[in-house]
N, C-alpha and C positions, 0 to 999 in steps of 0.2 A: 641507646639502643645496643643490645648483644648482637655482634655478628654471628656468635653462634645459631642463634633463632633463624638465620635465612643462610643456610649452608648452601653453597652453588652460586651464589653471589658475590662477584667482586665488590670491593670498596666503591669504586667509581659506578658501578650499576645499581646499588643499594643505593647511593647518593642521589641518582637521577630520579628514580622512581619515589623515594621519600619525600624529596624537594618538590617534586611535582603533585603529589597527594598534599603535602602541608600547604602548597600554593592553591590548593582545588581546581588544579587543572583538569577540564573534561576530557580533553585529549592530550596526548604525548605525540609532539610534531618533532619532525626532523631540525625544523627551525629553531624550537624551543631549546632542543639538545645541543645545537650549535651555540646557542648562547650561554647556555649553562657551563659549556666547556671551553668556548671561545676557539675551538680547534674542529672544523668540520669532518676532518677524517677521525678522529676520536669519537665524535659523537655518532658517526655512522655505525662504525664499529661496534659501540657499546648497544645501539638500539637492534643492530643485528643478532647480538649474543642474546640479548633480553627475549628477543622474539623466539629464538631458537629453545630457550631455557622456559618456554610457556608463560612469561611473565609480560607480555606484550599481545595483544590482539590485533593483526593488521587489518584496517579498514580499507586503505588503500596506501599507495607509495607514500612513505613519509607522514603518514597520520595513522595513530594507534589508540587504543583503549589501554588503560593500565590495568593488568590483574592485582587488586590490592594486596598490599604487603600482607596484611592478616588473613589472606584467604589461606585454609588449608589445603595443601597439595595442589593449588591452581585449580581449585574447584570453585570457578566464579565463570560467570557469563553475563555480557552485558542485556539489556532489555532489547528485544528483537525490534521493536518500534523506535527506540532511541536510536539503535544502531542504523535503522533506515535513513533517519534522518540527517546523522552526521555523515552518511555515504554520499547523500545527495548534495551535501556542502550548501552552495547558493542557488542549487537548481530549482525552480518550482516544482512543488511533488505533491503526492497525497498517497496515504496509504489506503489500496482499494482492492476492487473484485475480491477474490477469495477470502482475503484477510479480513474485509470488512462485513463478508456474507456470514461469517463465522462471529465476529463482534456484535452485529445487529441480530442475531439469532436468526437469520434465514436458513441455515444449515447447522446441524450439528458436527458435521464434518470438521475435524480441526486441520486447516491448511499444513502443509510440509513445506510450502514456500512462502516467504513474506513478499508480497505482490508492491510495486512502489510505482504507480503511474506517475510520469514527468515529462516536462518538456525538453528534456535534453539528450538522454541516450537509451539504449536498447542493449542490455546485457544480462548475463547472469553470473553471480559471484557468490562463493561461500566465504563467510565471515564467521571465524569461530567454527562451530559445527551446523550453522544454520544457514540454508539456500535462500537467496535473495535475487528477484527477479526484476529488473526495471523494463517498464513497459512505455516506450517514447509515444506521446500522445500530442495532437495538435492543440494550440492555444485554444481554438473552440470547443474542445472538451475540457479545459480546465477550468472548471466552476462547481460550485455545491460543496465547497470544503469547509469542514467544521475544524476547531482544534481541542484536544484535549490534554490532560497534563499526565505525564507519566516521569517519576523521580525527578520533578520540580522540572520537566522540560515540556515545550509545548510541540506536540504532534500533530501534523496536518493529515487529517482523514477525510474520506468521503461522508458526508451526513447522509442520515437515514433515506432520506428522500432520493439522493444522487446516486446512493449504492442500490436502491431498487431500480433506478433506470440502468444502472450497469448490470444488473442481475437480469433484466430482460434483454439487453444485449449481450450479454455472455452467462447464460444459467449454468447452475450445477445440475446435472442428471437430466433426467428427461424432460421435455418441454411442458409437461403437466407441471412440474413444480413451480414454474413460474406464475401459473393462475392460484395454485396454494399458497405461494409466499405473498401474493397482492391479495388475496381474501384473508389472510391471517394479520395482515398488517395496514389494511386500508383505512382502519379507524382509529389506528395510532399514529398517523403521520399528517403532515399539513399537505392537504390535496390541491390547494393553490400552488403551493411551492412545487409540488411534484408534477403537476400538469406543467407548469413553467419550465422545469428542467426537460420534460419530455419535449416540448417546443423547441428548445433551445440546443437539443443534442443534434448533431448534425449527420444523422441517418435515419431517413424518413421511414425506414422499415420498424424501428423500433416503435414510433408513435402508431403506425398500423395495427402493430400486434398487442401494443398497450391498450390501445382504443377499443380494439376487438374484446379483448378480456374484460376491460373496465365495464363495458356496456353489459358483458355476461354477468358481472357482479352487481349490476343494476346500479352504477355510480349516476347520480343525477345529470340530466341531460346538458344543464349549466356548464359542466366540465366537459363533457362529450363534444359539445358543439364547438367549444374553444379549441379542441384537440383537433376536430375534424376541419379547422378552418386552416390548418397548419400541414395538410398532406400534401401540398402541392398540385399542379392541375395536371400531372402526369396520370396516363389510363392503365400505367403497368401495375400488374397485380403480384404480390408477393406470395408465398406460401406461408401459412401460419407457423408449422413445425418445419424448420429447414432440414430436420433429420428424415423427414419422409418423402415419398414421392409427390409430385405435384398433381395428383389425382385426388379432387374433392370440388364442392360447391364454391360458387363465387359468391363473395359479400362484397356488394359494389359501395356500399357505405364506406367502407374501410379500405378497399382496394384489397383483399384478402382471398385466398383460394385457403378455405376450409379442409385443410387434409389429414383431419385426425379421425 
């Protein structure tokens, strides 16, 4: 390999990333660099220089993606969903909310942030030029996960039914979008699974709003009665549209103030 082709890289820097690529390392870690050079201080120094030269993209301290040697002028970036997986490490996670709304076709808006629902941390981080938002959730909300393949990696995402539950809980745009998305997708999903997910979701307001809208869409009573049996014994009424005032007619079946 000609050193001239990789001007700006020292012999040790070129050796580290070449060896990591040859060994098909998914990530370049501080531990791997220490193993290669047998000198922690030297390894840390080389990693720092490679990062400053744009040959490494840092995910977290001591954890990097390698910009491929053959990449012209470092014009390379890792897949966003794969990056999210490696950012989470061993923490249970799934790609969800606005990232999946677009993926499943609920909205044409392309999200500017990758949303990573997980059981460990809440924080925002820029990796490469992409913004990632980790949203911490309780274990009771960690379900409805599917796995998709990207670049030979298994990525955890919310399945279509679970993404619908999240859309009702945290919609895009006006509240009317919820009914439109439900109407467009009701015949494309597993209704039993969807009702089960609604029942399992630990926010009763989501079940009430979903039930009211599903009744408007004339979902069979078999499903509606199952949902009604999980509204709890409270007489508390919640508004159909949280963005509007509480003024409206009361629907006792669903415990809803129809305020639209």
